[in-house]
Rosetta silent file (secondary structure, phi, psi, omega in degrees, C-alpha in Angstrom):
SEQUENCE: MDTVTHGLTGWLVARALPDDWKGEHPGIATAVVALGSVLPDADHAASLLGSELYLRIHRGLSHSLLGISVSSLVLALLFARFGKWKDAKRLFLLALLGQISHVVLDLLNAYGTQVLQPFSDARLSLDLLFVVDLLFTGIVAAGIALSRGGRAGRARVALASLAMYVGVAALLHAGAKEAVRDAALRSGVKVVSAQALPTLPYVDLPSLDRLAFASPASAAATPKTAGRTGEGGWNGREIPFPAGPFAWNGFIDDGRTYLRAAVEPLTGQVEWRQRVHRGSDVPEVRALRGMPDVETYLWFARFPAASVTSDNGRTEVTFYDMRFSGLPGRRPFLLRVIESPGAPPLARWGS
SCORE:     score description
SCORE:     0.000 S_00000001
   1 L     0.000  166.928  178.605   85.568  115.386   95.531 S_00000001
   2 L   -70.404  156.527 -173.477   85.684  113.602   98.862 S_00000001
   3 H   -63.356  -35.742  178.550   89.088  113.153  100.492 S_00000001
   4 H   -60.703  -45.891  179.212   89.070  109.350  100.128 S_00000001
   5 H   -63.548  -38.042  176.443   88.619  109.635   96.360 S_00000001
   6 H   -59.268  -48.371 -178.221   91.412  112.217   96.219 S_00000001
   7 H   -63.801  -42.723  178.891   93.804  109.884   98.016 S_00000001
   8 H   -65.248  -37.990  178.856   92.893  106.865   95.895 S_00000001
   9 H   -64.999  -40.365  175.770   93.265  108.897   92.706 S_00000001
  10 H   -60.816  -39.921  177.432   96.735  109.988   93.772 S_00000001
  11 H   -62.412  -44.194  179.720   97.614  106.345   94.392 S_00000001
  12 H   -64.542  -42.276  178.138   96.331  105.402   90.928 S_00000001
  13 H   -59.622  -42.452  178.627   98.281  108.235   89.290 S_00000001
  14 H   -62.683  -39.483  177.965  101.453  107.009   91.015 S_00000001
  15 H   -61.964  -31.340 -175.839  100.784  103.482   89.723 S_00000001
  16 H   -82.145   -9.247 -176.532  100.515  104.839   86.180 S_00000001
  17 L   -71.365  147.437  173.830  103.894  106.597   86.236 S_00000001
  18 L   -62.589  153.908 -177.725  106.844  105.211   84.240 S_00000001
  19 H   -60.840  -34.124 -177.187  109.460  103.376   86.294 S_00000001
  20 H   -69.242  -16.789  174.471  112.137  106.002   85.633 S_00000001
  21 H   -74.508  -27.203 -176.529  109.981  108.573   87.468 S_00000001
  22 H   -93.619  -16.005  178.439  110.088  106.433   90.580 S_00000001
  23 L    58.418 -139.502  179.703  113.767  105.594   90.427 S_00000001
  24 L   -91.775    7.872 -176.277  114.946  103.189   93.084 S_00000001
  25 L  -130.671   64.083 -178.804  112.287  104.324   95.533 S_00000001
  26 H   -61.911  -33.092  179.332  108.854  103.428   94.096 S_00000001
  27 H   -66.251  -43.193  178.633  107.320  103.310   97.567 S_00000001
  28 H   -65.621  -41.265  179.221  108.464  106.820   98.406 S_00000001
  29 H   -59.704  -44.881  179.096  107.297  108.085   95.020 S_00000001
  30 H   -63.046  -42.119 -179.499  103.841  106.609   95.583 S_00000001
  31 H   -63.545  -40.276 -178.525  103.664  108.059   99.084 S_00000001
  32 H   -67.370  -43.369  178.884  104.618  111.556   97.877 S_00000001
  33 H   -64.588  -46.060 -178.719  102.024  111.565   95.083 S_00000001
  34 H   -63.684  -41.171  178.451   99.305  110.176   97.370 S_00000001
  35 H   -65.722  -40.779  176.569  100.140  112.643  100.136 S_00000001
  36 H   -61.500  -33.081 -176.352  100.112  115.479   97.640 S_00000001
  37 H   -71.132  -15.903  177.310   96.707  114.367   96.402 S_00000001
  38 H  -113.333  -11.345 -174.106   95.112  114.992   99.815 S_00000001
  39 H   -57.621  -40.505 -179.066   97.294  117.860  101.070 S_00000001
  40 H   -57.942  -27.442 -178.571   95.097  120.739   99.806 S_00000001
  41 H   -77.520    5.651  171.712   92.249  119.558  102.042 S_00000001
  42 H   -62.058  -18.354  179.588   94.332  120.430  105.092 S_00000001
  43 H   -71.714   -3.252  172.832   92.408  123.697  104.916 S_00000001
  44 H   -61.052  -21.093  178.694   89.452  121.862  106.483 S_00000001
  45 H   -61.653  -19.012  179.123   91.113  122.875  109.760 S_00000001
  46 H   -65.071  -16.811  178.195   89.691  126.344  109.096 S_00000001
  47 H   -61.925  -22.658  178.381   86.319  124.993  110.257 S_00000001
  48 H   -72.338  -14.999 -176.388   87.669  125.413  113.799 S_00000001
  49 H   -97.214    1.709  179.174   87.831  129.170  113.202 S_00000001
  50 L   113.029  156.368 -173.443   84.139  129.615  112.392 S_00000001
  51 H   -66.040  -41.749 -177.753   81.825  129.178  109.429 S_00000001
  52 H   -62.557  -47.105 -179.397   82.453  132.528  107.762 S_00000001
  53 H   -66.666  -34.567  178.242   86.221  132.111  107.735 S_00000001
  54 H   -61.738  -45.277  179.400   85.837  128.491  106.628 S_00000001
  55 H   -61.728  -35.941  179.358   83.838  129.524  103.546 S_00000001
  56 H   -70.034  -39.209 -171.124   86.510  132.074  102.725 S_00000001
  57 H   -89.102  -40.632 -174.120   89.468  129.730  103.221 S_00000001
  58 L   -61.959  132.987 -174.293   88.271  126.295  102.069 S_00000001
  59 L    58.285   36.491  177.195   89.322  125.640   98.484 S_00000001
  60 L  -105.171 -119.003 -173.815   91.190  128.899   98.584 S_00000001
  61 H   -59.229  -36.377 -178.581   94.945  129.433   98.692 S_00000001
  62 H   -67.371  -16.806  179.425   95.706  125.767   99.449 S_00000001
  63 H  -106.672    4.829 -177.022   93.951  124.843   96.165 S_00000001
  64 L   -87.038  163.051  179.907   95.461  127.606   94.050 S_00000001
  65 H   -61.037  -40.723  177.830   98.216  127.213   91.489 S_00000001
  66 H   -68.832  -43.468 -176.900  100.564  129.290   93.632 S_00000001
  67 H   -62.697  -44.522 -178.451   99.567  127.518   96.830 S_00000001
  68 H   -71.302  -26.032  176.421  100.120  123.977   95.556 S_00000001
  69 H   -68.122  -44.611 -179.314  103.487  124.997   94.083 S_00000001
  70 H   -67.890  -46.416 -178.372  104.714  126.332   97.427 S_00000001
  71 H   -68.126  -30.321  175.200  103.352  123.435   99.497 S_00000001
  72 H   -66.322  -39.147  177.502  104.795  120.904   97.009 S_00000001
  73 H   -64.301  -43.645  178.613  108.202  122.501   97.444 S_00000001
  74 H   -61.874  -45.202  179.793  107.911  122.322  101.230 S_00000001
  75 H   -62.102  -41.995  179.867  106.823  118.684  101.077 S_00000001
  76 H   -64.178  -42.013 -179.682  109.697  117.801   98.739 S_00000001
  77 H   -66.138  -35.600  178.071  112.279  119.483  100.958 S_00000001
  78 H   -66.448  -44.344  179.025  110.949  117.631  104.016 S_00000001
  79 H   -65.903  -39.930 -179.674  111.169  114.250  102.269 S_00000001
  80 H   -67.815  -32.747 -178.062  114.638  115.053  100.916 S_00000001
  81 H   -76.612  -40.738 -172.287  115.828  116.160  104.352 S_00000001
  82 H  -110.031   -6.680 -178.293  114.463  113.289  106.413 S_00000001
  83 L  -104.214 -178.336 -179.026  113.962  110.492  103.858 S_00000001
  84 L   -80.195  -27.517 -175.855  116.201  108.184  101.875 S_00000001
  85 L   -92.250  119.956 -173.472  115.524  109.833   98.522 S_00000001
  86 L  -101.862    4.514 -178.799  117.484  113.083   98.185 S_00000001
  87 L   -81.661   87.241 -175.099  116.302  114.150   94.717 S_00000001
  88 H   -63.358  -34.117 -179.871  114.332  117.224   95.786 S_00000001
  89 H   -64.877  -46.562  179.530  113.478  118.181   92.206 S_00000001
  90 H   -65.804  -40.480  177.984  111.891  114.815   91.452 S_00000001
  91 H   -62.718  -38.786  177.414  110.087  114.820   94.795 S_00000001
  92 H   -61.931  -44.993 -179.178  108.727  118.292   94.047 S_00000001
  93 H   -64.539  -37.768  178.810  107.352  117.178   90.680 S_00000001
  94 H   -67.540  -44.220  177.993  105.713  114.111   92.238 S_00000001
  95 H   -63.272  -41.121  179.349  104.097  116.157   95.021 S_00000001
  96 H   -64.900  -38.584  177.812  102.922  118.736   92.500 S_00000001
  97 H   -61.090  -44.063  178.007  101.435  116.001   90.324 S_00000001
  98 H   -62.030  -42.339 -178.924   99.427  114.707   93.265 S_00000001
  99 H   -70.511  -34.666  176.082   98.163  118.180   94.126 S_00000001
 100 H   -62.453  -39.995  177.951   97.253  118.922   90.517 S_00000001
 101 H   -61.052  -37.070  178.635   95.110  115.784   90.516 S_00000001
 102 H   -63.735  -49.101 -177.219   93.344  117.128   93.607 S_00000001
 103 H   -64.452  -40.693  179.470   92.596  120.520   92.087 S_00000001
 104 H   -61.605  -44.323  179.614   91.390  118.998   88.812 S_00000001
 105 H   -64.283  -40.198 -179.987   88.946  116.717   90.637 S_00000001
 106 H   -66.448  -31.156  178.214   87.633  119.596   92.741 S_00000001
 107 H   -67.638  -19.134 -176.934   87.032  121.669   89.621 S_00000001
 108 L   -72.561  -23.679 -178.102   84.684  118.941   88.365 S_00000001
 109 L  -103.860 -177.350 -166.248   81.985  119.663   90.965 S_00000001
 110 L   -94.962    2.719 -175.405   79.895  122.728   91.741 S_00000001
 111 L   -67.003  -39.642 -178.481   81.368  123.917   95.052 S_00000001
 112 L   103.283  132.097 -176.876   83.867  126.279   93.447 S_00000001
 113 E  -131.735  129.958 -175.415   87.677  126.369   93.699 S_00000001
 114 L   -90.649   72.163 -174.003   89.802  129.516   93.941 S_00000001
 115 L   -71.098  -14.200 -176.832   92.650  128.384   91.718 S_00000001
 116 L  -101.171    4.544  175.480   93.821  131.975   91.101 S_00000001
 117 L   -56.620  146.112    1.012   94.338  132.956   94.742 S_00000001
 118 L   -90.084   12.005 -175.422   95.791  135.302   95.981 S_00000001
 119 L   -84.761  -22.387  178.419   95.316  137.299   92.786 S_00000001
 120 L  -153.499  142.139  177.114   91.587  136.606   92.459 S_00000001
 121 L  -100.614   20.596  177.295   88.927  135.106   94.723 S_00000001
 122 L   -63.218  135.848 -179.821   86.845  133.896   91.770 S_00000001
 123 L  -100.150  110.521 -176.474   85.370  130.455   92.436 S_00000001
 124 E   -97.633  143.069  177.628   85.756  128.308   89.309 S_00000001
 125 L  -157.310  148.417  178.275   83.843  125.083   88.678 S_00000001
 126 L   -97.214  -15.561  173.978   82.981  122.847   85.739 S_00000001
 127 L    60.004   43.527 -175.805   79.744  121.492   87.300 S_00000001
 128 L  -106.209  -34.545 -176.529   80.191  117.972   85.906 S_00000001
 129 L  -130.751  149.826  173.246   80.167  115.571   88.867 S_00000001
 130 L   -70.068  156.312 -173.527   78.584  115.481   92.297 S_00000001
 131 L   -61.942  -26.259  172.794   81.068  115.872   95.163 S_00000001
 132 L  -122.219  123.734 -179.315   80.682  112.144   95.975 S_00000001
 133 L  -137.923  105.815 -174.294   80.431  109.766   93.024 S_00000001
 134 H   -68.043  -29.844  176.684   80.670  106.060   93.784 S_00000001
 135 H   -67.553  -43.938  177.484   81.066  105.066   90.123 S_00000001
 136 H   -60.104  -50.024  179.657   84.020  107.408   89.719 S_00000001
 137 H   -62.209  -36.198  178.470   85.578  106.145   92.943 S_00000001
 138 H   -63.443  -39.831  176.813   84.869  102.554   91.868 S_00000001
 139 H   -62.719  -42.107  178.687   86.816  103.004   88.638 S_00000001
 140 H   -61.449  -48.283 -178.803   89.722  104.400   90.645 S_00000001
 141 H   -62.974  -39.945  178.507   89.635  101.500   93.130 S_00000001
 142 H   -64.207  -39.665  178.611   89.402   98.942   90.314 S_00000001
 143 H   -63.313  -38.676  177.787   92.392  100.511   88.601 S_00000001
 144 H   -66.208  -44.788 -178.196   94.449  100.239   91.783 S_00000001
 145 H   -64.232  -40.172 -175.626   93.448   96.623   92.334 S_00000001
 146 H   -80.795  -14.438 -177.551   94.166   95.579   88.743 S_00000001
 147 L  -100.096   13.615  176.974   97.512   97.377   88.518 S_00000001
 148 L   -62.708  152.824  178.512   99.179   95.525   91.368 S_00000001
 149 L    79.127   24.315  175.598  102.572   94.060   90.635 S_00000001
 150 L    80.237   20.303  179.429  103.821   96.954   88.530 S_00000001
 151 L   -84.237   74.563 -176.645  101.107   96.779   85.829 S_00000001
 152 H   -63.261  -31.473 -179.289  101.307  100.491   84.992 S_00000001
 153 H   -59.703  -39.088  179.734   99.434   99.943   81.737 S_00000001
 154 H   -68.707  -34.925  175.888   96.287   98.915   83.597 S_00000001
 155 H   -64.607  -37.787  178.651   96.505  102.006   85.764 S_00000001
 156 H   -68.364  -35.623  175.872   96.705  104.118   82.612 S_00000001
 157 H   -62.866  -40.821  178.072   93.650  102.370   81.205 S_00000001
 158 H   -62.309  -42.138  178.491   91.802  103.239   84.416 S_00000001
 159 H   -65.115  -38.407  176.580   92.824  106.899   84.078 S_00000001
 160 H   -64.728  -37.345  177.640   91.667  106.881   80.452 S_00000001
 161 H   -64.093  -38.830  177.050   88.352  105.391   81.611 S_00000001
 162 H   -63.625  -39.756  178.135   87.989  108.222   84.118 S_00000001
 163 H   -63.372  -40.041  177.325   88.587  110.746   81.340 S_00000001
 164 H   -65.761  -39.265  178.659   85.867  109.083   79.253 S_00000001
 165 H   -60.403  -44.858  178.399   83.535  109.108   82.266 S_00000001
 166 H   -65.128  -36.154  177.080   84.066  112.844   82.695 S_00000001
 167 H   -62.216  -40.955  175.933   83.455  113.281   78.962 S_00000001
 168 H   -62.997  -42.275  178.109   80.074  111.549   79.281 S_00000001
 169 H   -60.697  -37.536  179.248   79.268  113.798   82.242 S_00000001
 170 H   -64.878  -39.131  177.683   80.128  116.842   80.107 S_00000001
 171 H   -65.839  -42.737  178.608   77.685  115.716   77.410 S_00000001
 172 H   -65.601  -37.393  177.287   74.938  115.156   79.985 S_00000001
 173 H   -61.529  -45.561  179.321   75.689  118.557   81.530 S_00000001
 174 H   -62.590  -39.874  178.772   75.312  120.252   78.151 S_00000001
 175 H   -64.686  -41.735  179.024   72.046  118.394   77.560 S_00000001
 176 H   -65.444  -41.950 -179.757   70.640  119.398   80.957 S_00000001
 177 H   -64.243  -43.243  179.995   71.600  123.038   80.469 S_00000001
 178 H   -68.249  -36.767 -179.365   70.023  123.187   77.032 S_00000001
 179 H   -64.337  -44.324 -178.060   66.870  121.410   78.239 S_00000001
 180 H   -71.425  -33.216  176.357   66.201  123.851   81.074 S_00000001
 181 H   -64.786  -47.322 -179.222   66.898  126.843   78.819 S_00000001
 182 H   -62.699  -40.901 -179.567   64.477  125.569   76.157 S_00000001
 183 H   -63.267  -39.980  179.399   61.811  124.787   78.785 S_00000001
 184 H   -65.382  -44.679 -179.407   62.080  128.297   80.213 S_00000001
 185 H   -64.738  -38.699  177.813   61.802  129.933   76.788 S_00000001
 186 H   -64.344  -28.703 -179.974   58.795  127.783   75.880 S_00000001
 187 L   -88.093    3.116  179.539   57.138  128.953   79.095 S_00000001
 188 L    79.404   18.547  179.979   57.758  132.599   78.254 S_00000001
 189 L   -88.343  130.712  174.985   60.421  133.059   80.924 S_00000001
 190 L   -67.157  134.287 -178.032   63.168  135.559   80.211 S_00000001
 191 L  -113.358  103.835  172.286   66.561  133.832   80.341 S_00000001
 192 L   -79.798  -41.751  175.172   69.443  135.970   81.564 S_00000001
 193 E  -153.580  153.016  177.187   71.498  132.862   82.252 S_00000001
 194 E  -131.989  135.096  179.690   70.957  129.109   82.375 S_00000001
 195 E  -139.162  157.791  175.849   73.053  126.628   84.329 S_00000001
 196 E  -133.861  132.163 -178.829   72.957  122.943   85.207 S_00000001
 197 E  -124.998  140.231  177.067   74.518  121.387   88.318 S_00000001
 198 E   -68.166  145.797  177.546   74.874  117.712   89.222 S_00000001
 199 L  -136.572 -176.070 -177.259   72.826  116.533   92.161 S_00000001
 200 L   -77.743  126.167  167.156   72.136  113.290   94.015 S_00000001
 201 L   -70.625  154.461  177.617   70.355  110.523   92.125 S_00000001
 202 E  -121.239  148.726  174.584   67.708  108.712   94.157 S_00000001
 203 E  -122.663  147.663 -179.182   66.691  105.075   94.158 S_00000001
 204 E   -81.167  135.574  169.369   63.348  103.644   95.278 S_00000001
 205 L   -85.797  145.524  177.485   63.160  101.428   98.310 S_00000001
 206 L   -65.343  144.841  177.838   60.765   98.487   98.033 S_00000001
 207 L   -67.644  143.741  179.573   57.433   98.985   99.752 S_00000001
 208 H   -59.988  -32.029 -177.207   57.031   97.148  103.031 S_00000001
 209 H   -73.036   -6.739  176.040   53.821   95.572  101.783 S_00000001
 210 H   -94.907   -7.405 -177.495   55.872   93.836   99.074 S_00000001
 211 L   -94.152  137.887 -174.064   58.174   92.193  101.566 S_00000001
 212 L   -62.869  -29.867 -175.238   57.236   88.782  102.901 S_00000001
 213 L   -88.170   -1.778 -177.590   58.137   89.660  106.485 S_00000001
 214 L   -77.648  131.522  177.368   56.037   92.848  106.605 S_00000001
 215 L   -78.982  156.594  176.832   52.990   92.613  108.818 S_00000001
 216 H   -56.035  -35.699 -179.110   49.650   94.030  107.606 S_00000001
 217 H   -66.319  -45.137 -178.207   49.890   96.692  110.316 S_00000001
 218 H   -69.703  -35.494  178.031   53.342   97.889  109.286 S_00000001
 219 H   -64.898  -40.465 -179.744   52.392   97.837  105.608 S_00000001
 220 H   -68.532  -27.304 -177.875   49.311   99.919  106.302 S_00000001
 221 H   -79.372  -12.260 -178.128   51.398  102.385  108.313 S_00000001
 222 L   -77.830  121.034 -178.719   53.723  103.060  105.375 S_00000001
 223 L   -66.696  139.557 -177.806   52.703  106.333  103.694 S_00000001
 224 L   -73.210  -19.598 -175.355   51.961  105.976  100.008 S_00000001
 225 L  -105.642   21.052 -178.218   53.556  109.299   99.182 S_00000001
 226 L   -62.631  151.501  178.668   56.856  108.712  100.932 S_00000001
 227 L   150.692 -150.982  179.924   59.932  110.056   99.203 S_00000001
 228 E   -75.054  148.932  175.039   61.659  113.382   98.754 S_00000001
 229 L  -100.555  166.672 -172.252   60.135  116.539  100.076 S_00000001
 230 L   -65.356  -28.792 -175.385   60.037  119.792   98.174 S_00000001
 231 L  -109.030   30.315  172.060   62.773  121.577  100.135 S_00000001
 232 L    95.907   -0.184  176.204   65.414  118.920  100.287 S_00000001
 233 L   -79.062  174.488  179.648   64.096  116.759  103.112 S_00000001
 234 E  -142.945  129.868 -175.448   63.721  113.031  102.877 S_00000001
 235 L  -117.442   16.672  161.053   60.970  110.994  104.451 S_00000001
 236 L   117.429  -21.102 -176.715   62.063  107.442  103.831 S_00000001
 237 L   -86.042  -35.388  176.140   60.832  105.792  100.617 S_00000001
 238 E  -108.466  147.660  178.059   63.631  106.990   98.334 S_00000001
 239 E  -125.125  143.616  176.807   67.282  107.123   99.302 S_00000001
 240 E   -71.431  136.809 -179.415   70.082  109.211   97.789 S_00000001
 241 L  -137.163   97.492 -172.402   72.647  107.103   95.958 S_00000001
 242 L   -75.777   78.237 -178.706   75.620  109.133   94.660 S_00000001
 243 L  -139.579  101.645  174.354   76.546  107.035   91.642 S_00000001
 244 L    98.055  150.421 -179.110   76.827  108.600   88.216 S_00000001
 245 L   -85.982   57.691 -172.068   76.070  111.966   86.590 S_00000001
 246 L  -112.583    4.238  176.686   72.441  111.065   85.926 S_00000001
 247 L  -130.707  132.166 -174.206   70.597  113.605   88.081 S_00000001
 248 E  -137.653  145.876  167.675   70.745  117.327   87.422 S_00000001
 249 E  -104.913  128.562  174.520   69.303  120.563   88.718 S_00000001
 250 E  -101.403  142.902 -177.308   68.719  123.224   86.095 S_00000001
 251 E  -128.399  136.618  175.669   68.738  126.901   87.079 S_00000001
 252 E  -122.538  131.625  170.081   67.360  129.944   85.295 S_00000001
 253 E  -106.004  115.447 -178.664   68.084  133.539   86.230 S_00000001
 254 L  -100.111   11.235  179.913   65.378  135.747   84.700 S_00000001
 255 L    97.594  -21.060  178.659   66.784  138.986   86.105 S_00000001
 256 L  -127.527  -32.970 -176.585   64.480  139.049   89.135 S_00000001
 257 E  -133.624  162.600  169.557   64.127  135.450   90.319 S_00000001
 258 E  -106.505  135.755  174.475   65.906  132.123   90.284 S_00000001
 259 E  -115.447  136.405  177.556   64.051  129.082   88.990 S_00000001
 260 E  -120.360  138.604  179.652   65.160  125.533   89.788 S_00000001
 261 E  -138.428  147.258  168.764   64.076  122.407   87.940 S_00000001
 262 E   -81.120  130.510 -173.010   64.864  118.711   88.040 S_00000001
 263 E  -122.893  133.687  171.322   66.217  117.819   84.594 S_00000001
 264 E  -103.181  101.503 -170.981   66.459  114.490   82.785 S_00000001
 265 L   -66.908  -26.859 -177.583   69.226  115.184   80.231 S_00000001
 266 L   -74.981  -35.027 -178.663   68.620  112.067   78.104 S_00000001
 267 L  -102.504  -15.069 -176.502   64.922  112.766   77.499 S_00000001
 268 L    78.990   10.179 -179.863   64.920  116.531   77.954 S_00000001
 269 E   -72.468  133.545 -178.801   62.211  116.257   80.614 S_00000001
 270 E  -127.063  128.394  177.932   62.101  119.282   82.940 S_00000001
 271 E  -121.899  111.134 -177.865   60.125  119.452   86.181 S_00000001
 272 E   -69.569  134.179 -175.526   60.007  122.888   87.794 S_00000001
 273 E  -117.856  -30.373 -167.785   60.590  122.711   91.556 S_00000001
 274 E  -158.588  143.384  172.882   61.257  126.159   92.961 S_00000001
 275 E  -144.445  124.306 -177.780   61.139  129.868   92.179 S_00000001
 276 E  -139.949  156.327  173.762   62.410  132.541   94.548 S_00000001
 277 E   -67.225  145.032  176.637   63.477  136.167   94.411 S_00000001
 278 L   -61.050  130.716 -173.292   67.195  136.675   94.075 S_00000001
 279 H   -56.192  -39.289 -176.298   68.547  137.085   97.587 S_00000001
 280 H   -69.074  -14.933 -179.474   70.525  140.229   96.866 S_00000001
 281 H   -96.284   -6.726  179.710   67.332  141.955   95.672 S_00000001
 282 L   -71.214  128.740 -176.170   65.255  141.247   98.798 S_00000001
 283 H   -54.273  -42.299 -179.883   64.790  144.577  100.687 S_00000001
 284 H   -64.327  -28.979  177.053   65.604  143.021  104.074 S_00000001
 285 H   -74.689  -42.613  178.684   68.839  141.664  102.603 S_00000001
 286 H   -58.334  -33.039  179.865   69.830  145.004  101.098 S_00000001
 287 L   -69.807  -18.312 -178.090   69.456  146.515  104.565 S_00000001
 288 L   -99.558   -1.440 -179.414   72.042  144.044  105.876 S_00000001
 289 L   -59.959  141.266 -176.020   74.662  144.675  103.222 S_00000001
 290 L   106.371  -24.690  173.931   78.011  145.535  104.739 S_00000001
 291 L   -66.679  131.016 -178.280   77.845  142.882  107.470 S_00000001
 292 H   -55.846  -41.835 -178.955   80.923  140.643  106.997 S_00000001
 293 H   -64.150  -42.344 -179.953   78.895  137.443  107.380 S_00000001
 294 H   -66.242  -44.382 -179.909   76.308  138.561  104.825 S_00000001
 295 H   -63.073  -39.591  176.980   78.930  139.706  102.336 S_00000001
 296 H   -62.981  -42.637 -178.162   80.766  136.393  102.665 S_00000001
 297 H   -65.836  -44.036 -179.609   77.572  134.444  102.106 S_00000001
 298 H   -66.167  -30.466  175.178   76.540  136.432   99.029 S_00000001
 299 H   -70.340  -38.839 -175.482   80.052  135.973   97.635 S_00000001
 300 H   -76.121  -41.583 -170.605   79.970  132.221   98.271 S_00000001
 301 L   -71.179  137.311  174.319   76.437  131.375   97.099 S_00000001
 302 L   -79.275  -41.207 -179.298   75.818  130.645   93.435 S_00000001
 303 L  -130.211   73.313 -174.984   72.055  131.181   93.737 S_00000001
 304 E   -68.798  130.496  176.306   71.555  133.143   96.979 S_00000001
 305 E  -130.059  164.845 -178.160   68.006  133.205   98.292 S_00000001
 306 E  -149.225  140.288  171.951   66.527  134.480  101.537 S_00000001
 307 E  -114.155  144.706 -174.107   63.398  133.924  103.590 S_00000001
 308 E  -125.482  130.276  173.888   62.150  136.581  106.015 S_00000001
 309 E  -128.171  144.221 -179.605   60.040  136.139  109.132 S_00000001
 310 E  -132.726  141.316  179.577   58.900  138.866  111.545 S_00000001
 311 E  -155.675  116.153  177.245   57.357  138.610  114.994 S_00000001
 312 L    53.499   43.616  178.012   56.800  141.413  117.535 S_00000001
 313 L    84.967   -9.608  178.786   59.432  143.640  115.970 S_00000001
 314 E   -93.882  124.969 -178.910   61.976  140.811  115.712 S_00000001
 315 E  -115.773  133.009  177.622   63.028  140.036  112.126 S_00000001
 316 E  -122.450  122.872  177.848   64.941  136.936  111.061 S_00000001
 317 E  -108.350  119.688 -179.688   66.506  136.685  107.605 S_00000001
 318 E  -107.224  118.713  178.968   67.611  133.177  106.622 S_00000001
 319 E   -94.131  137.571  172.611   70.067  132.938  103.746 S_00000001
 320 E  -146.931  162.878 -176.997   70.414  129.737  101.739 S_00000001
 321 E  -109.956  118.312 -179.653   71.915  128.684   98.433 S_00000001
 322 H   -60.901  -16.876  175.759   69.548  127.044   95.934 S_00000001
 323 H   -56.778  -28.823 -178.076   72.555  125.103   94.699 S_00000001
 324 H  -100.950    7.773  176.462   72.009  122.806   97.678 S_00000001
 325 L   -68.296  146.293  179.717   68.241  122.459   97.294 S_00000001
 326 L    90.003   -2.397  177.005   67.031  118.894   96.836 S_00000001
 327 L   -86.168  150.756 -178.296   69.665  117.365   99.088 S_00000001
 328 L   -68.388  151.201  177.995   68.523  115.105  101.942 S_00000001
 329 L    79.566 -163.933 -178.089   68.267  116.550  105.406 S_00000001
 330 L   -77.248  149.524  179.765   68.592  120.200  106.260 S_00000001
 331 L   -61.996  132.695  177.212   70.083  122.614  103.769 S_00000001
 332 L   -78.555  168.050  173.433   73.785  123.086  104.422 S_00000001
 333 L    58.610   46.911  175.913   75.513  126.441  104.623 S_00000001
 334 L   -87.709  145.303  172.480   72.646  128.344  106.223 S_00000001
 335 E  -130.466  126.154  175.374   73.096  131.835  107.630 S_00000001
 336 E  -113.291  132.978  175.471   70.517  133.439  109.895 S_00000001
 337 E  -119.008  121.337 -175.031   70.623  137.144  110.762 S_00000001
 338 E  -108.925  125.631  177.890   68.401  138.190  113.649 S_00000001
 339 E  -113.942  120.594  178.091   67.388  141.815  114.142 S_00000001
 340 L  -120.593  147.711 -179.532   65.835  142.792  117.454 S_00000001
 341 L   -56.133  130.434  176.164   64.785  146.291  118.580 S_00000001
 342 L    78.698    6.333 -179.148   67.634  148.151  120.264 S_00000001
 343 L  -130.125  147.465  176.156   70.252  145.500  119.401 S_00000001
 344 L   -67.934  156.218  178.459   72.720  145.159  116.530 S_00000001
 345 L   -57.798  139.184 -178.094   72.037  142.399  113.970 S_00000001
 346 E  -114.079  123.128 -179.589   73.171  138.962  115.179 S_00000001
 347 E   -97.790  131.876  176.596   74.568  136.454  112.658 S_00000001
 348 E  -132.672  128.924 -179.568   74.242  132.736  113.334 S_00000001
 349 E   -95.685  147.051  178.753   75.526  130.017  111.016 S_00000001
 350 L    93.405  172.453 -176.298   73.850  126.649  110.614 S_00000001
 351 L   -82.783    0.000    0.000   70.297  125.476  111.101 S_00000001
C-alpha cells in the first residue's frame, strides 16, 4: 500500500489498543506504532542505487519477519534511551505491531513481498487490493476521526470494517480468477495456471458537448473514441480512480503464452486484451540470460514479456511485466537491452 495509508493504519491500530498497553505515555505509544507502520518503506532509499538493486531490495529484508524484528528492537532501544518511557519490552512490542500492520497491508497487493528474507527471496502476495485504494484509506481515516477522545471501541470497529472489506475483495478475487479460467477453457485454451490481479477502476468523464460552457468547436474536436488505449495509455475521456476492488485483470498461462483479460467478477464477463509469448521463451531473451539486469527482471516479473526490434544489425529487447498492463501512462519497470555489433549488451532501465 502507499506510505500514507501505512502511516494512517498504524495510527488507527494505536487508537484501538487497550489503555494498559499505552501506560502513562499514550502519545509515545501512538508515535512508536505509527513510526513502525512506515519504517519498512525506508528501503525506498535503494532507488538511489539504481533500478536493478532497487527491485532486489524493495520489499525485501526490511519487510521480512526477521528484518522487522531487528528494526523494532533498534527502534525500541532508541526510544528507551532518549525518551521518557523506559519500558523497552513494551516499546518493542508496539514497534513490532506497527511493522506487522505494514507487512500485512503490503501482502494484500500484487507487487510481492519477501517476508522470508534472508532465507528465501520468494515474493509473496495475496493479490486482493490495488496498491492505492481510496475506499480502504477512507475507512482508516474515518476510524481515526471517530475515535478521538479515547474512543478505542470505534477504532476497533474501523479495523473490523477493514477486515470485512478485505473479505469482500477476496470473494471478488476468487470470482475473477474462476471467470478467466472458465473463459479460457470454453475457448479451447490450455490452462497451466490462472490468476487474477486487482487493477485500476476507471470512471467516465462527461463529454464536452454535454457541458453548457462547451463551444461547438471544442465539442466537435473531442474524439468520440477517447478513453483507454490497448497498451496502458490514456487519452483523456476516462480517468483512473483507485477506489475499491472492482476492476481485475485475469491472466492465463497456457505453457507458451500469457493471455490477459479484463474481468468483471460480479457478472463473469471476460474481455480478452492481450496475448504474448512468455518472455523467458523468446530466443532473443534466452541469448541474454546470465546478464544480472535480465536475471533480476525475470525474477521480479510475474508475467515477463519482451518485444524485439532490429535495425541495421542493432537489436533492442524491451522487457515488461504484463502485471502492469492497462495502467495509465507508460508501463513502469521497463528494461531495455541494446545489442550493437562489436559492443557488449547495454542495459537501460525505464522508458
